[in-house]
C-alpha positions in Angstrom: 0.0 0.0 0.0 1.2 3.6 -0.6 -0.2 6.9 0.2 0.0 10.4 -1.3 -2.0 13.7 -1.2 -5.2 13.2 -3.1 -4.3 15.2 -6.2 -0.6 15.9 -6.8 2.0 13.7 -8.4 4.2 12.1 -5.8 7.5 10.1 -5.6 7.5 6.7 -3.8 9.6 5.8 -0.8 9.6 2.4 0.9 10.3 0.7 4.1 7.8 2.5 6.4 6.6 -0.4 8.6 2.8 -0.4 8.7 2.5 1.0 5.2 4.7 2.3 2.4 4.6 6.0 1.9 5.0 8.5 -0.9 6.5 11.9 -0.6 4.0 14.7 -0.6 5.9 17.5 -2.2 3.3 19.1 -4.4 1.9 22.5 -3.5 -0.9 22.5 -1.0 -3.0 24.8 -3.1 -3.5 21.9 -5.5 -5.2 19.9 -2.8 -7.4 22.4 -1.1 -5.6 21.8 2.2 -5.1 25.6 2.6 -8.9 25.9 2.9 -9.1 23.0 5.3 -6.4 24.3 7.5 -8.1 27.7 7.5 -11.0 26.0 9.3 -8.8 26.2 12.4 -8.2 29.7 13.8 -4.7 29.8 15.2 -4.4 31.3 18.7 -1.8 31.6 21.3 -2.3 29.9 24.7 -1.3 32.3 27.5 -2.2 33.5 31.0 -1.4 36.2 33.5 1.6 34.9 35.3 2.0 38.0 37.6 0.5 36.2 40.5 2.6 33.1 40.3 5.5 32.5 42.7 9.1 32.0 41.4 8.8 28.3 42.0 5.5 28.1 40.2 7.1 29.8 37.2 9.9 27.2 37.3 7.3 24.4 37.4 5.5 25.4 34.2 8.2 24.3 31.7 8.7 21.1 33.7 5.0 20.3 33.6 5.0 21.0 29.9 7.9 18.6 29.5 5.8 15.9 31.2 2.8 16.7 28.9 4.9 16.5 25.8 5.6 12.8 26.5 2.0 12.1 25.7 2.3 13.3 22.1 4.4 10.4 20.7 2.4 7.9 22.7 -0.9 9.1 21.2 0.6 9.2 17.7 1.5 5.5 18.2 -2.0 4.7 19.5 -3.7 6.4 16.6 -1.4 6.0 13.6 2.0 4.3 14.0 3.2 5.4 10.6 3.0 9.1 11.6 6.7 9.8 11.7 7.2 8.1 8.3 4.5 10.1 6.8 5.9 13.4 8.1 9.4 12.5 6.8 7.9 11.9 3.4 6.1 15.2 3.4 7.8 18.5 2.6 4.9 20.8 1.8 4.4 23.0 5.0 0.6 23.2 4.8 0.2 19.4 4.3 2.6 18.9 7.3 0.6 21.3 9.4 -2.7 19.5 8.5 -1.2 16.1 9.4 -0.1 17.6 12.7 -3.6 19.0 13.4 -5.2 15.6 12.6 -2.4 13.5 14.1 -2.4 11.5 10.9 -4.0 11.4 7.4 -7.7 11.4 8.3 -9.6 14.6 8.4 -11.4 15.0 11.8 -13.8 17.6 10.5 -14.8 15.4 7.5 -15.9 12.2 9.3 -12.3 10.9 9.3 -12.1 10.7 5.5 -8.4 10.4 4.3 -6.8 13.5 2.8 -3.8 11.4 1.8 -4.6 9.0 -1.0 -3.8 5.3 -0.5 -4.1 5.1 3.3 -7.7 3.8 3.2 -10.4 4.4 5.9 -9.5 5.1 9.5 -9.5 1.7 11.3 -11.9 1.7 14.2 -9.5 -0.4 16.2 -6.8 2.3 15.8 -3.6 0.7 17.1 -5.1 -0.6 20.3 -5.8 -4.0 18.7 -4.2 -6.2 16.0 -5.2 -4.9 12.6 -6.4 -8.4 11.5 -8.5 -9.0 14.6 -12.3 -9.1 14.3 -14.9 -8.2 16.9 -16.0 -11.8 17.0 -12.5 -13.1 17.7 -12.0 -10.6 20.6 -15.4 -11.4 22.1 -14.7 -15.2 21.8 -11.3 -14.7 23.6 -13.0 -12.8 26.4 -15.8 -15.4 26.7 -13.7 -18.5 26.6 -10.6 -17.4 28.6 -10.2 -17.3 32.4 -11.7 -14.2 34.1 -8.3 -12.6 34.7 -7.4 -12.9 31.0 -10.7 -11.5 29.9 -10.4 -8.5 32.3 -6.9 -7.8 31.0 -8.1 -7.8 27.4 -10.8 -5.3 28.2 -8.7 -3.2 30.6 -8.5 0.5 29.9 -4.7 0.4 30.1 -3.6 -2.5 27.9 -2.9 -3.0 24.3 -4.2 -6.2 22.7 -1.5 -8.0 20.8 -0.9 -11.5 19.5 1.5 -13.9 21.2 3.9 -16.3 19.4 1.0 -18.7 18.7 -1.3 -16.0 17.4 -3.5 -15.8 20.5 -4.8 -12.5 21.8 -2.9 -11.2 24.8 -2.8 -8.0 26.8 0.3 -5.8 27.0 0.1 -3.2 29.8 0.6 0.5 28.8 3.4 1.0 31.4 5.4 -1.8 29.6 4.4 -0.9 26.0 5.2 2.8 26.5 7.9 2.3 29.2 10.4 5.0 28.0 7.7 7.7 27.5 6.0 6.9 30.8 9.3 7.0 32.7 10.2 10.3 31.1 6.8 11.8 32.1 7.1 10.4 35.6 10.6 11.9 36.0 9.3 15.3 35.0 6.3 15.0 37.4 8.7 14.2 40.3 10.9 17.1 39.3 7.8 19.4 39.4 6.7 17.8 42.8 10.1 18.8 44.3 9.3 22.5 43.4 5.7 22.4 44.5 4.8 24.6 47.5 1.3 23.2 47.8 1.2 19.9 49.8 -1.8 18.6 47.9 -0.2 19.3 44.5 3.1 17.7 45.6 1.3 14.6 46.8 -0.7 14.3 43.5 2.3 14.8 41.2 4.2 12.0 43.0 1.2 9.8 43.0 0.6 10.4 39.3 4.2 9.6 38.6 3.8 6.2 40.3 0.6 5.6 38.4 2.4 6.0 35.1 4.8 3.3 36.1 2.2 0.8 37.3 -1.1 1.6 35.4 -2.8 1.9 38.8 -4.4 5.3 38.6 -7.0 5.3 41.4 -4.9 6.6 44.2 -3.6 9.4 42.0 -7.2 10.2 41.0 -8.1 10.4 44.7 -5.0 12.6 45.4 -6.1 14.9 42.6 -9.6 15.2 44.0 -8.2 15.9 47.5 -6.0 18.9 46.5 -7.8 22.2 46.8 -5.4 25.1 47.2 -3.2 24.5 44.1 -2.6 27.2 41.5 -1.0 25.0 38.9 -2.3 21.7 37.7 -1.7 19.0 35.1 -4.1 16.4 33.8 -2.0 13.6 32.3 -2.1 10.0 31.3 -4.4 7.6 29.5 -7.9 9.0 30.0 -10.6 9.1 27.4 -11.8 6.2 25.2 -13.0 8.2 22.1 -10.4 6.7 19.8 -11.3 3.1 20.4 -14.1 2.9 17.8 -14.2 -0.9 18.2 -15.3 -1.3 21.8 -14.7 1.9 23.6 -12.5 0.1 26.1 -9.0 1.6 25.5 -7.9 5.0 26.9 -5.8 7.4 24.9 -2.9 9.4 26.3 -3.4 13.1 26.7 -2.4 16.1 28.9 -3.3 19.6 29.9 -1.1 22.1 31.7 -3.2 24.5 33.7 -3.2 27.7 35.7 -6.1 28.2 38.0 -8.1 31.5 37.8 -8.9 31.8 41.5 -11.3 34.7 41.1 -13.5 32.9 38.6 -13.1 29.7 40.6 -14.5 31.4 43.7 -17.5 32.4 41.7 -18.2 28.8 40.7 -17.5 27.0 44.0 -21.0 27.3 45.4 -22.6 25.3 42.7 -21.1 22.0 43.8 -23.5 22.0 46.8 -26.5 21.8 44.5 -25.6 18.4 43.0 -27.6 16.1 45.2 -30.7 18.2 44.8 -30.2 18.4 41.0 -29.9 14.6 40.9 -33.1 14.1 42.8 -34.9 16.5 40.5 -34.0 14.7 37.2 -37.1 14.2 35.0 -36.7 10.4 35.0 -38.3 7.5 37.0 -37.0 7.1 40.5 -34.9 4.0 39.8 -32.8 5.9 37.4 -31.6 8.5 39.9 -31.0 6.6 43.1 -27.2 7.0 42.8 -25.8 9.8 44.8 -23.1 12.0 43.4 -20.1 12.8 45.6 -20.4 16.1 47.4 -16.6 16.8 47.3 -16.8 18.0 43.7 -15.0 21.1 42.5 -15.9 23.7 39.9 -12.9 25.7 38.9 -11.8 27.9 36.0 -8.4 27.6 34.5 -6.3 28.9 31.7 -4.6 26.2 29.6 -0.9 26.5 28.6 -0.5 23.2 26.8 -2.7 20.6 25.1 -0.9 17.3 24.6 -1.7 14.0 22.9 -5.4 13.2 22.3 -6.4 16.5 23.8 -4.7 18.3 20.8 -6.5 16.7 17.9 -9.3 18.1 15.8 -11.9 20.0 17.8 -10.4 21.1 21.1 -12.0 20.5 24.5 -13.1 23.6 26.4 -14.0 21.9 29.7 -13.0 18.7 31.5 -14.9 16.5 33.9 -12.6 13.9 35.6 -11.8 11.4 36.9 -13.6 8.8 34.8 -13.3 6.0 37.4 -16.9 5.3 38.5 -15.8 4.3 42.0 -13.9 7.5 42.6 -16.8 9.5 41.2 -19.2 7.9 43.7 -16.8 8.3 46.6 -15.3 11.7 45.8 -17.3 13.2 43.0 -15.5 14.8 40.1 -13.6 18.0 39.3 -15.0 20.2 36.6 -12.4 22.3 35.0 -13.6 25.2 32.7 -10.8 26.2 30.3 -11.6 29.9 30.3 -9.1 31.3 27.9 -10.1 28.7 25.2 -13.8 29.2 26.0 -13.4 32.9 25.4 -11.6 32.3 22.1 -14.3 30.0 20.8 -17.0 32.4 21.9 -15.5 35.4 20.2 -14.2 33.7 17.0 -16.8 31.1 16.4 -20.0 31.2 18.4 -20.9 34.9 17.9 -20.4 34.8 14.1 -22.5 31.5 13.9 -25.3 33.1 15.8 -25.3 36.2 13.6 -25.5 34.1 10.5 -28.0 31.4 11.5 -30.2 32.7 14.3 -32.9 35.5 13.9 -31.4 38.9 14.9 -33.6 39.5 17.9 -32.4 36.2 19.5 -28.8 36.5 18.2 -28.6 39.6 20.3 -29.2 37.4 23.4 -26.0 35.5 22.9 -23.8 36.2 26.0 -20.4 34.9 27.1 -21.7 34.1 30.7 -24.5 31.9 29.3 -22.0 30.1 27.0 -19.7 29.6 30.0 -22.6 28.3 32.1 -23.7 25.9 29.5 -20.1 24.7 29.2 -19.7 24.4 32.9 -22.9 22.5 33.6 -22.2 20.1 30.7 -19.3 19.0 32.7 -21.3 18.9 36.0 -23.9 16.8 34.2 -21.3 14.0 33.6 -21.4 13.4 37.3 -25.2 13.0 37.4 -27.6 10.5 36.1 -26.6 6.8 36.4 -23.3 5.0 36.3 -24.3 1.4 36.7 -27.1 -0.3 34.9 -30.3 -1.4 36.7 -30.4 -4.9 35.2 -27.0 -6.4 36.0 -25.3 -5.4 32.8 -22.5 -3.8 34.7 -21.4 -0.2 34.3 -23.1 2.0 31.6 -19.7 2.4 29.9 -19.2 -1.4 29.7 -22.8 -2.1 28.5 -22.9 0.5 25.8 -19.3 -0.2 24.5 -18.3 2.0 21.6 -21.8 3.7 21.7 -21.2 5.0 25.2 -19.1 8.1 24.4 -21.5 9.9 22.0 -24.5 9.1 24.2 -22.7 10.3 27.4 -21.7 13.5 25.7 -25.3 14.0 24.5 -26.5 13.4 28.1 -24.1 16.0 29.4 -25.2 18.6 26.8 -28.9 18.4 27.4 -28.7 17.6 31.1 -26.4 20.6 31.6 -29.1 22.9 30.0 -31.7 21.3 32.2 -29.6 22.1 35.3 -29.3 25.7 34.4 -33.0 26.0 33.9 -33.6 24.2 37.3 -31.2 26.6 39.1 -32.9 29.6 37.5 -36.3 28.4 38.6 -35.1 27.7 42.1 -33.6 31.1 42.5 -30.0 29.9 42.7 -29.1 31.8 39.6 -30.7 35.1 40.4 -31.2 37.6 37.7 -30.4 35.0 35.0 -32.6 34.8 31.8 -32.6 31.1 30.9 -33.7 32.1 27.3 -30.1 33.3 26.8 -28.9 29.8 27.7 -31.4 28.2 25.2 -30.2 30.5 22.4 -26.6 29.8 23.3 -27.4 26.1 23.3 -28.8 26.3 19.8 -25.7 28.2 18.5 -23.5 25.6 20.2 -25.3 22.8 18.4 -24.4 24.4 15.1 -20.8 24.9 16.4 -20.3 21.3 17.5 -22.3 19.7 14.6 -19.5 21.0 12.4 -17.1 18.6 14.1 -18.9 15.8 12.1 -20.0 12.3 13.0 -16.5 11.0 13.6 -16.2 13.1 16.8 -18.2 11.9 19.8 -19.3 15.5 20.6 -20.2 16.0 17.0 -22.4 12.8 16.9 -24.0 13.9 20.2 -24.9 17.3 18.8 -26.2 16.1 15.5 -28.5 13.7 17.3 -29.6 16.5 19.8 -30.3 18.9 16.9 -32.5 16.5 15.0 -34.3 15.3 18.1 -35.1 18.8 19.3 -36.0 20.1 15.8 -38.5 17.1 15.6 -40.0 18.4 18.8 -40.5 21.9 17.3 -37.9 23.5 19.6 -36.4 25.8 16.9 -38.3 26.2 13.7 -36.4 27.5 10.6 -37.7 30.3 8.4 -37.4 28.9 4.9 -37.1 32.4 3.4 -34.3 33.8 5.6 -32.7 30.4 6.5 -32.6 31.5 10.1 -33.7 29.7 13.2 -35.7 30.9 16.2 -36.0 29.1 19.6 -39.6 28.3 20.6 -38.9 28.5 24.4 -41.9 26.5 25.5 -41.2 23.6 23.0 -37.5 23.8 23.8 -38.1 23.1 27.4 -40.4 20.2 26.7 -38.0 18.8 24.1 -35.1 19.1 26.6 -37.0 17.2 29.2 -37.9 14.5 26.7 -34.3 14.1 25.6 -33.0 13.9 29.2 -35.5 11.1 29.9 -34.7 9.2 26.8 -30.9 9.2 27.2 -30.8 8.4 30.9 -33.3 5.6 30.4 -31.1 4.0 27.7 -28.1 4.3 29.9 -29.8 2.9 33.0 -31.1 -0.1 30.9 -27.6 -0.6 29.3 -29.6 -0.8 26.1 -26.9 -1.2 23.4 -29.5 -1.8 20.7 -31.6 1.2 21.6 -28.5 3.4 21.6 -27.7 2.2 18.1 -31.3 2.8 16.9 -31.2 6.3 18.4 -28.0 7.2 16.6 -29.3 5.7 13.4 -32.5 7.7 13.5 -31.0 11.0 14.6 -27.3 10.9 13.8 -27.3 12.2 10.3 -27.0 15.8 9.0 -30.0 16.6 6.8 -29.5 18.3 3.4 -31.0 21.5 4.8 -28.7 21.6 7.8 -25.8 20.8 5.5 -26.6 23.8 3.4 -26.8 26.0 6.5 -23.4 24.8 7.7 -22.0 25.5 4.3 -23.0 29.1 4.7 -20.8 29.3 7.7 -17.9 28.0 5.7 -18.6 30.5 2.9 -18.4 33.3 5.6 -15.0 31.8 6.6 -16.2 31.2 10.2 -13.7 28.9 11.8 -14.8 25.4 12.8 -12.3 25.2 15.7 -8.9 26.3 17.0 -5.3 25.3 16.7 -2.7 26.4 19.2 0.7 28.1 19.2 2.1 26.5 22.4 
């Protein structure tokens, strides 16, 4: 097999391991990659460092050094021939687009290849043998001893073949030993500089976790630290890239500086979580779990995105840890990435609203409402149900590769529900929830542009179609603009919350597939409207100078 840019003539080179590669020397203008790259507005990640101590300033490059170790690991997880492809490519725009996508598949075009000859993106990525079938894996899990089955499904193992061709599990800390050791060394170096006891304890615990694949104690240490100014999220975390089963976590990292003034504004909302859980519009059996009350809501500026965090559409908020036991015991921490949220609001959300929403509602778009919707999306991950009601195990295990998109859809709509509930209860005094509804619609357009290859994109496509079916935002066929019907929006929101949490509580894999099949496609009309955004050169997302 060989690969090349879709249009230009190329010269072959060989010996590239997973696939042979051809040099991509032709001008990018011939390929349209300039226009594709322009979908990402380039911004600089920065923060006000005037309040940091001298030791904290010294820690920042050390933490970034740890985060950088996640980049080559993620490239290996996603596309092992990455380095070979980059060596064979001299055109700067093509190289930049390969960097943005961490490989030859376009994240904003449903993972279609922009380098000819590579073929479709394998759902197994590099977590499983390329020749392995789902049936073979499931048979190995069913027929092997429990410990072997657990290791094959473990978040932190690669599935490989032994000398006899049988499926076996290779732990991450062994497969990626050098990179894990490098990151752990940097974390310990940062811990030696840390003045906050909680941060010091977490950094040392996370270093140990990278060397053992036992992350729970470091997750608990992360939840226990409260007074830190600097932070780093690092390790194998989200399962979005495992399109086969959703079992395998990808490596990523964020280096963060807490905005303590904004964090103080948010802190009071954690106390409302139990009451919000009790008020969910679902039958009682689906809301008996109690979220941890030790949850934090904090605002941060990001200084570095690493690994899986820095691919395609960029995260603007984080809800971690993912460990269900830690969530039930400690809750989660919700990190709002304020500098990136502001960039997306100014560069993307406002222009979208001005193009696709009726003027009298577009004027209602406000940064605070966008920030609230983003924040409560992350809060909503901690609510609902984590374990199925019928003995099918955790929701994540029961729904497999369909879990991520459904969970993101739950967080989106449940976050909006929570804002409405807090406004009605007087806990967001002076707020006009209509602003949140209009911001939510603009955000559906924003995230739908990520495409169905992205879990957030799939979630927003489904939410858009479901709510439009409910009459939540009719479209004027003459102007091509949408207007929120606030009454129908509220009813549609409640219906969607109920539907998603019920599917999760039932662990209904088939129903999740049927839901995505029915609502997960972009209609021709919506496609035309999204094309208007491209014609106006409104960015789809961001890429970073860091």
